[in-house]
Wavefront OBJ file of the C-alpha trace (Angstrom):
o trace
v 122.295 79.277 97.712
v 122.044 82.229 95.355
v 121.386 79.812 92.471
v 118.543 78.074 94.370
v 117.058 81.408 95.355
v 116.971 82.431 91.696
v 115.257 79.112 90.805
v 112.702 79.566 93.614
v 111.956 83.114 92.465
v 111.180 81.844 88.961
v 108.986 79.055 90.301
v 107.254 81.281 92.886
v 107.422 84.851 91.564
v 106.918 87.455 94.251
v 103.532 89.166 94.357
v 105.223 91.866 96.416
v 108.935 92.497 96.887
v 109.851 93.482 100.434
v 113.132 95.256 100.988
v 114.268 94.958 104.589
v 117.458 94.950 106.628
v 118.008 94.139 110.305
v 119.785 97.503 110.664
v 116.558 99.321 109.703
v 115.864 99.043 113.448
v 118.144 101.951 114.285
v 116.680 104.027 117.098
v 116.815 107.726 116.272
v 117.661 109.766 119.397
v 114.730 111.853 120.628
v 112.558 110.805 117.661
v 109.445 108.694 118.476
v 109.971 106.488 115.429
v 109.420 102.839 116.435
v 112.768 101.146 115.677
v 110.936 97.818 115.301
v 108.468 99.110 112.738
v 110.106 97.292 109.822
v 110.678 94.100 111.854
v 107.066 94.006 112.976
v 105.799 94.396 109.397
v 108.036 91.591 108.111
v 107.071 89.313 111.012
v 103.385 89.878 110.289
v 103.692 89.340 106.518
v 105.722 86.156 106.997
v 103.464 84.778 109.794
v 100.379 85.269 107.659
v 102.178 83.770 104.631
v 101.497 86.926 102.685
v 105.015 86.951 101.296
v 107.449 84.041 101.105
v 111.034 84.128 102.269
v 112.468 84.553 98.741
v 110.497 87.801 98.345
v 112.263 89.486 101.274
v 115.570 90.961 100.112
v 118.358 92.939 101.804
v 119.786 96.209 100.396
v 123.266 97.641 100.357
v 123.967 101.215 101.527
v 123.744 103.793 98.781
v 127.147 104.642 97.366
v 128.562 108.143 97.471
v 128.475 108.104 93.691
v 124.659 107.629 93.852
v 124.249 110.250 96.558
v 126.298 112.815 94.584
v 123.940 112.513 91.621
v 121.426 114.415 93.775
v 123.201 116.195 96.604
v 125.855 118.857 96.094
v 129.518 118.004 96.804
v 129.641 120.746 99.439
v 126.663 119.368 101.364
v 127.783 115.761 101.015
v 131.148 116.667 102.474
v 129.484 118.625 105.284
v 127.740 115.398 106.458
v 131.044 114.585 108.107
v 130.246 117.240 110.753
v 128.022 116.362 113.679
v 126.618 119.896 113.912
v 125.229 119.585 110.340
v 123.565 116.257 111.162
v 122.239 117.586 114.495
v 120.664 120.587 112.770
v 118.877 118.349 110.268
v 117.671 116.014 113.021
v 116.545 118.897 115.253
v 118.352 117.583 118.330
v 121.973 117.675 119.559
v 123.790 114.428 118.802
v 127.145 112.962 119.696
v 129.495 112.331 116.797
v 128.906 108.549 117.113
v 125.126 108.983 117.056
v 125.327 111.322 114.088
v 127.396 108.928 112.017
v 125.037 106.070 112.993
v 122.086 108.080 111.681
v 123.948 108.737 108.423
v 124.753 105.039 108.008
v 121.101 104.185 108.649
v 119.878 106.670 106.029
v 122.413 105.509 103.446
v 121.095 101.995 104.008
v 117.537 103.237 103.610
v 118.467 104.950 100.353
v 120.077 101.770 99.151
v 116.804 100.015 99.969
v 114.840 102.401 97.749
v 117.343 101.846 94.938
v 116.942 98.084 95.422
v 113.144 98.375 95.356
v 113.142 100.434 92.118
v 115.389 97.931 90.362
v 113.172 94.981 91.421
v 109.975 96.716 90.444
v 111.360 97.785 87.070
v 112.762 94.332 86.245
v 109.785 92.231 87.358
v 106.913 94.708 86.911
v 105.661 93.781 90.370
v 105.282 96.218 93.261
v 108.108 96.592 95.784
v 108.044 98.135 99.234
v 111.090 99.438 101.063
v 110.428 99.208 104.815
v 112.422 102.390 105.351
v 113.040 105.485 103.242
v 110.719 108.337 102.398
v 113.365 110.884 103.453
v 111.570 113.543 101.453
v 112.689 116.739 103.236
v 116.356 116.604 102.237
v 117.049 119.035 99.408
v 120.165 118.832 97.201
v 122.031 121.221 99.498
v 120.445 120.865 102.914
v 119.078 118.290 105.359
v 116.035 118.904 107.559
v 113.058 117.239 109.187
v 114.950 114.083 110.271
v 116.209 113.668 106.680
v 119.901 113.851 105.738
v 119.713 112.493 102.174
v 116.749 112.102 99.856
v 116.386 108.426 98.993
v 113.541 109.065 96.560
v 115.516 111.475 94.451
v 118.636 109.274 94.696
v 116.697 106.230 93.410
v 115.215 108.171 90.498
v 118.667 109.558 89.568
v 120.018 106.029 89.756
v 117.389 104.816 87.267
v 118.217 107.698 84.966
v 121.942 106.938 85.166
v 121.289 103.381 83.956
v 119.150 104.388 81.034
v 115.536 104.654 82.203
v 114.059 107.738 80.491
v 110.310 107.338 81.151
v 108.141 109.763 83.091
v 108.198 109.338 86.867
v 105.417 110.265 89.315
v 106.108 110.718 93.043
v 102.864 110.558 95.021
v 103.748 111.883 98.485
v 100.958 111.453 101.057
v 103.019 111.817 104.195
v 101.552 114.386 106.600
v 104.411 116.731 105.818
v 105.392 118.520 102.619
v 107.597 116.594 100.196
v 109.638 119.751 99.724
v 113.038 118.105 99.231
v 111.941 115.918 96.378
v 110.194 118.840 94.738
v 113.359 120.916 94.995
v 115.488 118.104 93.512
v 113.331 118.004 90.373
v 112.192 121.605 90.219
v 113.503 122.027 86.656
v 112.819 118.474 85.395
v 109.479 118.122 83.593
v 109.852 114.328 83.421
v 109.404 113.956 87.207
v 106.077 115.133 88.633
v 105.996 115.525 92.411
v 102.502 115.324 93.936
v 102.116 116.160 97.643
v 99.114 116.605 99.941
v 100.258 117.789 103.355
v 99.310 119.923 106.314
v 101.603 122.921 105.631
v 104.082 124.041 102.975
v 107.742 123.727 103.969
v 109.168 125.456 100.869
v 107.779 127.494 97.957
v 105.539 125.460 95.677
v 107.579 126.060 92.468
v 108.667 123.474 89.987
v 107.894 122.851 86.367
v 106.047 119.605 87.196
v 104.640 119.642 90.734
v 101.373 119.673 92.647
v 101.508 120.830 96.247
v 98.316 121.037 98.321
v 98.329 122.235 101.937
v 95.187 121.400 103.951
v 96.034 122.748 107.399
v 95.347 120.958 110.678
v 92.518 118.714 111.882
v 91.779 117.000 108.560
v 89.487 113.950 108.763
v 88.729 111.096 106.353
v 85.949 112.858 104.457
v 87.822 116.094 103.813
v 91.016 114.291 102.903
v 89.480 111.884 100.399
v 87.509 114.628 98.713
v 90.732 116.456 97.891
v 92.648 113.292 96.960
v 89.975 111.978 94.595
v 89.647 115.336 92.881
v 93.325 116.143 92.471
v 95.280 112.915 91.864
v 93.506 111.318 88.844
v 94.003 114.342 86.557
v 97.721 114.394 87.363
v 98.076 110.726 86.582
v 96.206 111.078 83.303
v 98.157 114.155 82.232
v 101.629 112.924 83.212
v 101.183 109.251 82.121
v 103.988 107.955 84.314
v 106.076 104.928 83.386
v 107.220 104.571 86.998
v 105.573 105.536 90.313
v 107.054 106.013 93.774
v 104.434 106.222 96.506
v 105.481 107.851 99.779
v 102.941 106.192 102.056
v 103.496 108.037 105.309
v 101.199 106.946 108.102
v 101.585 110.110 110.242
v 98.162 111.419 109.129
v 96.682 108.810 111.494
v 94.542 110.063 114.356
v 96.791 108.290 116.918
v 100.107 109.496 115.543
v 102.323 111.027 118.198
v 103.523 113.930 116.007
v 100.612 114.384 113.583
v 97.691 116.780 113.721
v 95.248 115.013 111.366
v 92.455 112.584 112.237
v 92.527 109.889 109.599
v 91.240 106.502 110.757
v 92.752 103.149 109.982
v 90.098 102.569 107.366
v 90.686 106.016 105.893
v 94.412 105.390 105.509
v 93.879 101.992 103.857
v 91.324 103.536 101.458
v 93.901 106.199 100.615
v 96.539 103.599 99.828
v 94.227 101.469 97.742
v 92.985 104.489 95.814
v 96.543 105.488 94.797
v 97.415 101.984 93.573
v 94.131 101.519 91.725
v 94.489 104.871 89.937
v 97.970 103.927 88.730
v 96.815 100.496 87.573
v 94.104 102.102 85.471
v 96.876 103.208 83.121
v 97.695 99.592 82.439
v 99.145 96.515 84.052
v 102.825 96.349 84.788
v 103.620 99.931 85.645
v 106.382 99.639 88.278
v 105.293 100.849 91.691
v 107.617 101.372 94.644
v 106.328 102.152 98.138
v 108.466 103.834 100.855
v 107.374 104.307 104.433
v 108.233 107.927 105.385
v 106.701 109.222 108.614
v 104.695 107.324 111.208
v 105.373 107.878 114.882
v 104.457 105.676 117.826
v 104.102 101.989 118.571
v 100.996 101.523 116.401
v 102.386 103.030 113.183
v 103.495 99.693 111.742
v 99.900 98.413 111.542
v 98.851 100.828 108.823
v 101.697 99.765 106.529
v 101.228 96.063 107.373
v 97.553 96.262 106.485
v 98.351 97.982 103.162
v 101.248 95.638 102.307
v 99.054 92.567 102.799
v 96.413 94.042 100.458
v 99.093 95.023 97.914
v 100.453 91.478 97.903
v 97.254 89.444 97.742
v 94.320 91.789 97.160
v 92.629 91.076 100.499
v 92.865 92.871 103.834
v 94.432 90.999 106.754
v 94.080 92.611 110.149
v 97.404 92.721 112.055
v 97.383 91.303 115.607
v 97.937 93.542 118.572
v 101.531 94.158 119.664
v 101.379 91.622 122.472
v 100.154 88.825 120.219
v 102.806 89.679 117.631
v 105.507 89.629 120.333
v 104.254 86.231 121.511
v 104.318 84.840 117.955
v 107.917 85.899 117.595
v 108.873 84.655 121.090
v 107.314 81.211 120.529
v 109.738 80.476 117.701
v 112.196 79.211 120.312
v 111.726 77.279 123.507
v 112.095 79.187 126.761
v 115.446 77.996 128.150
v 115.314 75.904 131.310
v 118.509 74.510 132.744
v 118.476 70.708 133.274
v 118.038 69.551 136.839
v 119.776 66.424 138.178
v 116.926 63.901 138.462
v 119.002 61.590 140.711
v 119.569 64.035 143.540
v 117.678 66.588 145.584
v 117.563 70.119 144.146
v 116.922 73.376 145.987
v 113.329 73.216 144.780
v 112.913 69.757 146.314
v 114.065 71.013 149.727
v 111.820 74.060 149.916
v 109.312 73.503 152.742
v 111.165 70.364 153.916
v 114.614 71.433 155.067
v 114.516 74.260 157.634
v 115.421 77.566 156.008
v 115.850 76.064 152.560
v 115.135 78.310 149.577
v 115.435 77.723 145.868
v 118.204 79.394 143.916
v 116.014 79.205 140.804
v 113.342 81.658 139.799
v 109.937 80.013 140.418
v 111.918 76.891 141.293
v 112.830 76.331 137.643
v 114.940 79.030 135.999
v 118.568 79.728 136.858
v 119.897 83.298 136.536
v 121.516 82.251 133.239
v 118.204 80.882 131.928
v 116.364 84.064 132.941
v 118.806 86.302 131.107
v 118.806 84.042 128.033
v 115.019 84.032 127.897
v 114.877 87.818 128.165
v 117.286 87.898 125.224
v 115.314 85.400 123.148
v 111.947 87.069 123.690
v 113.333 90.449 122.586
v 113.187 92.391 125.842
v 116.909 93.041 125.967
v 116.934 94.027 122.326
v 114.235 96.580 123.025
v 116.319 97.932 125.925
v 119.321 98.355 123.651
v 117.175 100.189 121.129
v 116.456 102.741 123.860
v 120.178 103.500 124.138
v 121.169 101.130 126.949
v 123.867 99.211 125.097
v 125.077 96.947 127.919
v 122.066 95.784 129.933
v 122.634 93.537 132.912
v 120.323 91.161 134.813
v 120.376 90.089 138.447
v 118.198 87.564 140.246
v 117.325 87.381 143.953
v 115.481 84.300 145.160
v 116.336 84.419 148.854
v 114.049 87.084 150.262
v 111.076 84.828 150.925
v 108.775 87.521 149.457
v 108.879 86.247 145.898
v 111.629 86.032 143.294
v 113.011 89.380 142.205
v 114.475 90.068 138.767
v 116.247 93.359 138.190
v 117.278 94.713 134.824
v 119.920 97.416 134.618
v 120.931 99.611 131.725
v 124.632 99.359 132.382
v 127.157 96.665 133.238
v 127.908 98.355 136.593
v 124.221 97.993 137.670
v 123.762 101.685 138.455
v 120.772 102.395 136.150
v 117.761 100.376 137.295
v 115.327 99.868 134.421
v 113.079 97.078 135.745
v 112.357 95.530 139.084
v 109.992 92.568 138.949
v 108.887 90.410 141.891
v 106.940 87.262 141.025
v 105.733 84.063 142.677
v 103.539 81.065 142.015
v 100.105 81.217 143.626
v 97.325 78.646 144.013
v 95.226 81.045 146.127
v 94.689 84.021 143.832
v 92.352 82.113 141.457
v 90.614 79.178 143.204
v 91.405 75.846 141.617
v 94.216 77.184 139.440
v 97.866 78.092 139.696
v 98.922 81.458 138.346
v 102.040 83.608 138.110
v 101.453 86.346 140.635
v 103.111 89.710 140.004
v 103.724 91.228 143.390
v 105.687 94.241 142.172
v 106.693 95.736 138.829
v 108.696 98.912 138.228
v 109.670 100.040 134.741
v 111.584 103.287 134.420
v 113.974 105.216 132.241
v 116.567 106.878 134.509
v 117.973 108.917 131.622
v 114.684 110.634 130.861
v 113.072 113.550 132.654
v 109.476 114.486 133.371
v 107.901 117.096 131.099
v 104.663 119.110 131.104
v 103.114 116.405 128.926
v 104.733 113.472 130.721
v 104.204 114.244 134.396
v 105.133 112.150 137.398
v 102.719 109.358 138.350
v 102.360 108.015 141.903
v 105.383 105.923 142.853
v 107.503 107.061 139.917
v 111.061 108.265 140.359
v 111.625 108.450 136.580
v 109.385 108.332 133.486
v 108.277 104.926 132.264
v 110.368 102.751 129.968
v 107.558 101.883 127.551
v 108.198 98.131 127.620
v 105.157 96.806 129.470
v 104.022 94.710 126.519
v 107.451 93.107 126.209
v 107.433 92.242 129.911
v 103.908 90.766 129.670
v 104.987 88.712 126.628
v 107.900 87.297 128.606
v 105.626 86.494 131.582
v 103.190 84.687 129.244
v 106.045 82.577 127.912
v 107.035 81.735 131.524
v 103.450 80.604 132.203
v 103.464 78.461 129.081
v 106.790 76.857 130.009
v 105.654 76.029 133.545
v 102.043 75.076 132.729
v 100.612 77.945 134.769
v 97.095 79.130 134.106
v 97.829 82.829 133.708
v 99.162 86.062 135.153
v 97.542 87.770 138.135
v 98.156 91.110 139.854
v 96.420 93.664 142.032
v 97.148 97.090 140.526
v 97.815 99.553 143.328
v 96.844 102.583 141.210
v 94.268 103.315 138.544
v 96.894 104.099 135.897
v 98.431 100.643 136.349
v 95.122 99.001 135.481
v 94.655 101.490 132.674
v 97.997 100.579 131.073
v 97.173 96.865 131.090
v 93.450 97.023 130.315
v 93.864 95.795 126.736
v 95.374 92.529 127.912
v 94.098 91.921 131.463
v 90.630 91.860 132.898
v 89.221 91.830 136.429
v 88.182 88.429 137.649
v 85.027 89.648 139.373
v 82.315 91.066 137.070
v 81.427 93.834 139.533
v 85.085 94.970 139.651
v 85.220 94.983 135.838
v 82.047 97.041 135.663
v 83.416 99.537 138.176
v 86.657 99.940 136.283
v 84.837 100.342 132.948
v 82.734 103.104 134.479
v 85.845 104.844 135.789
v 87.565 104.535 132.412
v 84.577 106.002 130.623
v 84.709 109.068 132.815
v 88.500 109.523 132.698
v 89.211 108.467 129.085
v 89.315 112.031 127.829
v 92.249 112.874 130.085
v 95.893 111.818 129.631
v 96.758 109.087 132.108
v 98.724 111.307 134.545
v 95.871 113.832 134.696
v 93.320 111.031 135.091
v 95.267 109.600 138.040
v 95.542 113.078 139.598
v 91.816 113.704 139.187
v 90.951 110.429 140.872
v 93.426 111.032 143.738
v 92.098 114.593 144.228
v 88.526 113.339 144.679
v 87.202 114.825 141.403
v 85.501 111.573 140.386
v 82.149 111.391 142.211
v 79.573 108.627 142.545
v 76.438 109.991 140.867
v 74.132 108.293 143.379
v 75.797 109.540 146.596
v 77.917 112.507 145.566
v 80.882 110.931 147.405
v 84.427 110.838 145.984
v 85.429 107.553 144.374
v 88.628 105.906 145.614
v 90.707 103.359 143.802
v 90.436 99.830 145.155
v 93.155 97.264 144.240
v 91.315 94.204 142.934
v 92.643 91.107 141.166
v 93.331 91.395 137.431
v 94.192 88.350 135.341
v 95.663 87.540 131.975
v 94.447 84.053 131.002
v 96.989 81.716 129.394
v 95.486 78.271 129.844
v 92.238 77.313 128.122
v 90.493 76.631 131.415
v 91.192 80.138 132.741
v 90.030 81.586 129.429
v 86.814 79.612 129.768
v 86.416 80.852 133.325
v 86.765 84.484 132.197
v 84.400 84.027 129.263
v 81.829 82.145 131.367
v 81.817 84.397 134.406
v 78.417 85.797 135.448
v 77.228 88.882 133.683
v 78.094 92.272 135.150
v 75.514 93.965 137.359
v 72.505 95.176 135.410
v 73.086 98.688 136.687
v 76.652 99.788 136.145
v 78.047 102.379 138.584
v 77.560 105.948 137.390
v 80.435 108.345 137.989
v 80.906 112.029 137.108
v 84.070 114.104 136.746
v 83.960 117.493 138.414
v 86.056 120.566 137.716
v 87.151 120.828 141.368
v 87.259 118.406 144.271
v 84.383 118.748 146.786
l 1 2 3 4 5 6 7 8 9 10 11 12 13 14 15 16 17 18 19 20 21 22 23 24 25 26 27 28 29 30 31 32 33 34 35 36 37 38 39 40 41 42 43 44 45 46 47 48 49 50 51 52 53 54 55 56 57 58 59 60 61 62 63 64 65 66 67 68 69 70 71 72 73 74 75 76 77 78 79 80 81 82 83 84 85 86 87 88 89 90 91 92 93 94 95 96 97 98 99 100 101 102 103 104 105 106 107 108 109 110 111 112 113 114 115 116 117 118 119 120 121 122 123 124 125 126 127 128 129 130 131 132 133 134 135 136 137 138 139 140 141 142 143 144 145 146 147 148 149 150 151 152 153 154 155 156 157 158 159 160 161 162 163 164 165 166 167 168 169 170 171 172 173 174 175 176 177 178 179 180 181 182 183 184 185 186 187 188 189 190 191 192 193 194 195 196 197 198 199 200 201 202 203 204 205 206 207 208 209 210 211 212 213 214 215 216 217 218 219 220 221 222 223 224 225 226 227 228 229 230 231 232 233 234 235 236 237 238 239 240 241 242 243 244 245 246 247 248 249 250 251 252 253 254 255 256 257 258 259 260 261 262 263 264 265 266 267 268 269 270 271 272 273 274 275 276 277 278 279 280 281 282 283 284 285 286 287 288 289 290 291 292 293 294 295 296 297 298 299 300 301 302 303 304 305 306 307 308 309 310 311 312 313 314 315 316 317 318 319 320 321 322 323 324 325 326 327 328 329 330 331 332 333 334 335 336 337 338 339 340 341 342 343 344 345 346 347 348 349 350 351 352 353 354 355 356 357 358 359 360 361 362 363 364 365 366 367 368 369 370 371 372 373 374 375 376 377 378 379 380 381 382 383 384 385 386 387 388 389 390 391 392 393 394 395 396 397 398 399 400 401 402 403 404 405 406 407 408 409 410 411 412 413 414 415 416 417 418 419 420 421 422 423 424 425 426 427 428 429 430 431 432 433 434 435 436 437 438 439 440 441 442 443 444 445 446 447 448 449 450 451 452 453 454 455 456 457 458 459 460 461 462 463 464 465 466 467 468 469 470 471 472 473 474 475 476 477 478 479 480 481 482 483 484 485 486 487 488 489 490 491 492 493 494 495 496 497 498 499 500 501 502 503 504 505 506 507 508 509 510 511 512 513 514 515 516 517 518 519 520 521 522 523 524 525 526 527 528 529 530 531 532 533 534 535 536 537 538 539 540 541 542 543 544 545 546 547 548 549 550 551 552 553 554 555 556 557 558 559 560 561 562 563 564 565 566 567 568 569 570 571 572 573 574 575 576 577 578 579 580 581 582 583 584
């Protein structure tokens, strides 16, 4: 197999090397880094045929020999202590969690070494879908960084004879202080960093450190970048470039305080690559991911990687569509039913008191659990720290089939409770999957001033609504149902699903859109509280607006999609609502 891979690589040379490992999906405790970021990027690049399979390569963890070329023996030995790792990560960790983080970062460092070797050998760009651990100095870890993969990779190149100038372009939101410290006395490595605030003194014989403060937008950022980077490239004349392409400057980043748009970040990335290529073709370029926090962070890198590979921009799909693409790779499991005899489903409505033991008359408890595994929902649960999830099924209540997901084998930690049924009445002329009840919660988390309790919540949300919707869509496809339908009991429920579901009646959609326009400036808990307190008023009457549960649908079949697209236009005059400071 290795021989044939080498032959394929010669026949189809990679336009972009992608270094990835399944274990890149390690969830960092208390850090809002999407553990699926690397997996989502690879899935997108492969689905769009931007990179072929032979261009995706796995790394090995960085050896201690490689780490000790950068980090002091004293600090390297201290990484055996959980308190040292906890201090660098900024949160208390168990010993097992601490060692898992260290293993993950050694693997990331090995990925950057692998990327540098590929880029140097083939003169084609390589991206490591991890790494960018730029805060770790030779003698100290900080800012989620235990070891500095960038410095380790450069030292590795030096050890094996590469003596050319190296340029590190660090455009993560935060200061690349650790890399600067590692090469403070080395004029052959220039560290260039634009960030929001300095973490360490700006010294170094070959460094550029520019702090811009908070609230930076596209225009201000690009003015500084275009003025400062080209002179450094021309003066240093690098023979190798490592680009730290952090996406935490994005306006939607959960930890960032800048306001760069998606277009602004892509323009930034293209500008860096184009400036390097002006020096001549074939200068090795390695990209590492660095910061980027939240579920949307993967998109910025995916967009850039597609352009880097083929010179054109490909827009990534939304998370739900990407989940569905991955889930559709395998058939939803359905246990065979004996065609020669009567099943429970056959007897429902015929034999007195008969009920089906299968969910929706088709899926056994085993098939339900297997499908949740195959569509990735159970994997996502494990990534949130619930290592032994369990599933139960109840089909005998007569109120719909209930699926419960627990975070532990003893079934003490309820994560999801879902009640569903098939309905031919919700949408006339069609059969849909009707969601009667859905609860998603994290019993290990607590409410905070920024994540306050919503109506009906006992615990904060689990953050897996999209994964649940993706599974429900696959159920609809397997059973030939037209779509998903629900009546959200609260405004926030409709708000969470508004990207994927729409109201069947045009007047209801217009009313919700008007509500959303008024409440969009508030976080969802505060928006729900304002509506419940009567602070949203009808402009025409001055009366408080109350939430009305109305049918929402997610179309799966083509005929339901056509029905949604062809529904009558919304009322010419949309309701006008105003938000007041106090209830009347």
